[in-house]
Z-matrix of the N, CA and C atoms (Angstrom, degrees):
N
C 1 1.401
C 2 1.497 1 114.23
N 3 1.161 2 114.96 1 142.11
C 4 1.483 3 123.39 2 -177.24
C 5 1.526 4 112.09 3 -103.81
N 6 1.244 5 124.97 4 122.37
C 7 1.424 6 128.32 5 -172.51
C 8 1.515 7 110.06 6 -121.40
N 9 1.309 8 125.11 7 90.58
C 10 1.317 9 127.93 8 173.40
C 11 1.431 10 118.18 9 -114.18
N 12 1.350 11 123.26 10 139.88
C 13 1.423 12 125.38 11 -167.04
C 14 1.612 13 108.64 12 -82.46
N 15 1.181 14 121.28 13 -14.22
C 16 1.468 15 123.20 14 -179.45
C 17 1.499 16 120.07 15 -158.20
N 18 1.277 17 119.48 16 156.41
C 19 1.471 18 119.36 17 171.66
C 20 1.493 19 109.59 18 -100.70
N 21 1.238 20 120.56 19 131.05
C 22 1.569 21 119.36 20 176.61
C 23 1.478 22 106.35 21 -105.15
N 24 1.439 23 108.05 22 168.37
C 25 1.452 24 118.15 23 175.49
C 26 1.550 25 114.26 24 -53.10
N 27 1.274 26 117.81 25 147.09
C 28 1.523 27 119.37 26 179.20
C 29 1.621 28 111.70 27 -61.54
N 30 1.319 29 119.16 28 -25.99
C 31 1.443 30 118.96 29 176.98
C 32 1.415 31 116.33 30 -93.13
N 33 1.430 32 122.01 31 -0.98
C 34 1.451 33 123.83 32 172.00
C 35 1.516 34 111.80 33 -66.50
N 36 1.350 35 115.28 34 145.90
C 37 1.490 36 117.64 35 178.61
C 38 1.534 37 106.20 36 -120.71
N 39 1.260 38 120.10 37 22.29
C 40 1.519 39 123.51 38 -179.13
C 41 1.567 40 109.60 39 -65.87
N 42 1.369 41 111.13 40 144.48
C 43 1.510 42 116.54 41 175.11
C 44 1.418 43 108.03 42 -69.65
N 45 1.313 44 114.88 43 154.26
C 46 1.528 45 121.31 44 -174.21
C 47 1.545 46 112.12 45 -71.07
N 48 1.237 47 113.63 46 -172.84
C 49 1.536 48 128.51 47 12.66
C 50 1.574 49 109.70 48 -86.70
N 51 1.350 50 116.80 49 108.34
C 52 1.423 51 116.16 50 172.62
C 53 1.561 52 109.75 51 -141.27
N 54 1.169 53 115.70 52 156.28
C 55 1.603 54 123.41 53 167.83
C 56 1.492 55 108.08 54 -95.99
N 57 1.315 56 115.52 55 128.92
C 58 1.404 57 122.53 56 -177.72
C 59 1.500 58 112.29 57 -123.36
N 60 1.325 59 124.23 58 120.46
C 61 1.494 60 125.06 59 170.22
C 62 1.430 61 112.36 60 -60.87
N 63 1.365 62 121.71 61 147.55
C 64 1.429 63 126.03 62 174.43
C 65 1.528 64 108.97 63 -66.47
N 66 1.334 65 117.26 64 152.25
C 67 1.452 66 121.83 65 170.00
C 68 1.507 67 103.60 66 -79.27
N 69 1.312 68 118.03 67 170.55
C 70 1.420 69 132.66 68 177.80
C 71 1.598 70 107.65 69 -54.02
N 72 1.300 71 107.97 70 -50.54
C 73 1.529 72 125.56 71 -175.94
C 74 1.534 73 109.79 72 -59.43
N 75 1.322 74 113.48 73 -45.89
C 76 1.502 75 121.53 74 178.74
C 77 1.528 76 111.13 75 -64.84
N 78 1.374 77 115.34 76 -40.48
C 79 1.459 78 116.94 77 -178.56
C 80 1.513 79 108.43 78 -72.87
N 81 1.206 80 117.54 79 -40.20
C 82 1.567 81 121.95 80 178.89
C 83 1.464 82 115.19 81 -62.25
N 84 1.297 83 118.33 82 -24.35
C 85 1.323 84 123.54 83 -178.88
C 86 1.641 85 115.84 84 -69.16
N 87 1.368 86 111.22 85 -19.60
C 88 1.457 87 119.23 86 176.88
C 89 1.549 88 111.92 87 -121.72
N 90 1.368 89 112.04 88 -20.04
C 91 1.490 90 118.82 89 179.62
C 92 1.582 91 109.23 90 -134.34
N 93 1.288 92 114.00 91 84.67
C 94 1.467 93 113.81 92 -173.09
C 95 1.455 94 121.99 93 -56.98
N 96 1.207 95 118.88 94 -19.96
C 97 1.502 96 123.48 95 171.51
C 98 1.527 97 113.87 96 -82.30
N 99 1.369 98 117.13 97 -6.26
C 100 1.476 99 120.37 98 177.76
C 101 1.444 100 113.60 99 66.48
N 102 1.324 101 115.68 100 14.22
C 103 1.491 102 118.48 101 179.35
C 104 1.534 103 107.68 102 -130.09
N 105 1.268 104 118.49 103 64.22
C 106 1.536 105 122.30 104 -177.39
C 107 1.503 106 116.22 105 -61.65
N 108 1.312 107 114.90 106 134.28
C 109 1.472 108 116.05 107 167.59
C 110 1.493 109 115.51 108 -82.48
N 111 1.248 110 117.40 109 177.95
C 112 1.604 111 117.18 110 175.17
C 113 1.596 112 108.49 111 -63.12
N 114 1.345 113 114.54 112 -37.83
C 115 1.360 114 119.49 113 -178.46
C 116 1.599 115 112.77 114 -64.56
N 117 1.275 116 109.07 115 -44.40
C 118 1.571 117 113.66 116 172.73
C 119 1.494 118 113.66 117 -57.88
N 120 1.327 119 116.02 118 -43.43
C 121 1.499 120 120.83 119 176.66
C 122 1.481 121 115.33 120 -61.39
N 123 1.338 122 112.30 121 -46.71
C 124 1.493 123 119.57 122 174.91
C 125 1.449 124 112.76 123 -56.29
N 126 1.367 125 118.42 124 -48.52
C 127 1.415 126 124.15 125 -179.33
C 128 1.632 127 115.14 126 -61.92
N 129 1.308 128 108.94 127 -38.23
C 130 1.445 129 121.98 128 174.86
C 131 1.443 130 114.58 129 -59.70
N 132 1.299 131 115.01 130 -48.37
C 133 1.606 132 126.70 131 176.12
C 134 1.576 133 100.41 132 -59.11
N 135 1.316 134 114.43 133 -60.98
C 136 1.449 135 118.96 134 -165.67
C 137 1.561 136 116.23 135 -62.20
N 138 1.299 137 113.22 136 -29.22
C 139 1.479 138 121.14 137 -178.10
C 140 1.589 139 110.06 138 -89.43
N 141 1.317 140 116.94 139 -15.16
C 142 1.459 141 117.66 140 -176.95
C 143 1.449 142 117.56 141 85.72
N 144 1.334 143 115.49 142 5.99
C 145 1.456 144 122.19 143 172.67
C 146 1.580 145 112.20 144 -72.46
N 147 1.294 146 114.68 145 -25.29
C 148 1.388 147 121.44 146 172.90
C 149 1.568 148 109.24 147 -120.54
N 150 1.300 149 112.49 148 116.15
C 151 1.416 150 115.73 149 -172.69
C 152 1.503 151 115.88 150 -97.98
N 153 1.298 152 116.61 151 166.59
C 154 1.459 153 123.62 152 179.98
C 155 1.542 154 106.73 153 -87.11
N 156 1.374 155 117.78 154 135.81
C 157 1.390 156 120.68 155 -178.72
C 158 1.627 157 113.17 156 -70.63
N 159 1.248 158 117.62 157 171.96
C 160 1.379 159 120.07 158 -177.56
C 161 1.522 160 112.17 159 -68.33
N 162 1.341 161 119.86 160 170.32
C 163 1.391 162 124.78 161 176.20
C 164 1.487 163 115.00 162 -41.37
N 165 1.360 164 115.60 163 138.74
C 166 1.475 165 120.79 164 177.45
C 167 1.558 166 115.01 165 63.98
N 168 1.311 167 116.50 166 23.88
C 169 1.386 168 116.63 167 178.37
C 170 1.639 169 107.18 168 -133.99
N 171 1.290 170 108.46 169 152.71
C 172 1.454 171 115.45 170 -179.14
C 173 1.606 172 109.13 171 -131.65
N 174 1.327 173 117.02 172 153.07
C 175 1.468 174 119.71 173 170.28
C 176 1.515 175 110.11 174 -122.83
N 177 1.285 176 115.60 175 158.56
C 178 1.531 177 117.56 176 175.30
C 179 1.534 178 110.57 177 -144.90
N 180 1.157 179 120.44 178 160.52
C 181 1.505 180 127.21 179 176.98
C 182 1.523 181 113.43 180 -160.40
N 183 1.208 182 116.58 181 146.16
C 184 1.434 183 126.70 182 -178.14
C 185 1.622 184 104.15 183 -73.48
N 186 1.292 185 113.30 184 134.38
C 187 1.443 186 123.48 185 174.88
C 188 1.430 187 112.11 186 -111.17
N 189 1.267 188 128.76 187 143.38
C 190 1.411 189 137.54 188 -171.14
C 191 1.526 190 112.26 189 -112.97
N 192 1.343 191 111.56 190 148.03
C 193 1.478 192 120.96 191 173.73
C 194 1.581 193 103.24 192 -137.03
N 195 1.280 194 112.76 193 127.11
C 196 1.584 195 115.47 194 -176.15
C 197 1.403 196 113.48 195 50.53
N 198 1.290 197 116.74 196 39.42
C 199 1.544 198 119.73 197 177.84
C 200 1.464 199 118.11 198 80.52
N 201 1.362 200 116.59 199 -8.46
C 202 1.452 201 122.51 200 179.80
C 203 1.474 202 115.73 201 -108.15
N 204 1.359 203 115.98 202 147.47
C 205 1.507 204 115.93 203 175.77
C 206 1.416 205 111.99 204 -59.28
N 207 1.322 206 118.00 205 133.52
C 208 1.487 207 119.03 206 -172.68
C 209 1.533 208 109.62 207 -136.37
N 210 1.296 209 124.62 208 -21.30
C 211 1.441 210 122.87 209 178.52
C 212 1.581 211 106.22 210 -167.09
N 213 1.221 212 114.96 211 174.28
C 214 1.466 213 123.73 212 176.23
C 215 1.506 214 112.88 213 -119.31
N 216 1.162 215 119.86 214 125.09
C 217 1.591 216 127.74 215 174.11
C 218 1.470 217 108.98 216 -86.51
N 219 1.379 218 108.08 217 120.16
C 220 1.591 219 113.22 218 175.10
C 221 1.542 220 108.43 219 -116.54
N 222 1.413 221 117.49 220 139.60
C 223 1.400 222 121.97 221 174.29
C 224 1.570 223 106.84 222 -154.69
N 225 1.271 224 110.95 223 152.04
C 226 1.496 225 115.89 224 -174.81
C 227 1.497 226 111.47 225 -178.55
N 228 1.311 227 113.09 226 -170.43
C 229 1.489 228 120.03 227 179.97
C 230 1.524 229 109.43 228 -131.83
N 231 1.284 230 118.38 229 128.93
C 232 1.325 231 125.46 230 -175.73
C 233 1.513 232 114.54 231 -65.62
N 234 1.264 233 121.14 232 159.65
C 235 1.518 234 124.05 233 172.95
C 236 1.520 235 113.33 234 -81.18
N 237 1.369 236 118.80 235 -8.67
C 238 1.372 237 124.69 236 178.78
C 239 1.643 238 113.44 237 -59.12
């Protein structure tokens, strides 16, 4: 479980604990069409193309199904 008190802007570089959405460029680095599916996200995490953020930080991105926003993928590293 990730427990972050706030979501910050995608371009902010503050230290945590925060959840930060990916920038368009960060998404396009592993999903060139900028509309990643859940499978794309899983593959990017498993392959290391999408890395986990540092301690007490989380990232998130919109995931698509049939070209439409369907869910949000969250991943991060706890402060524990």
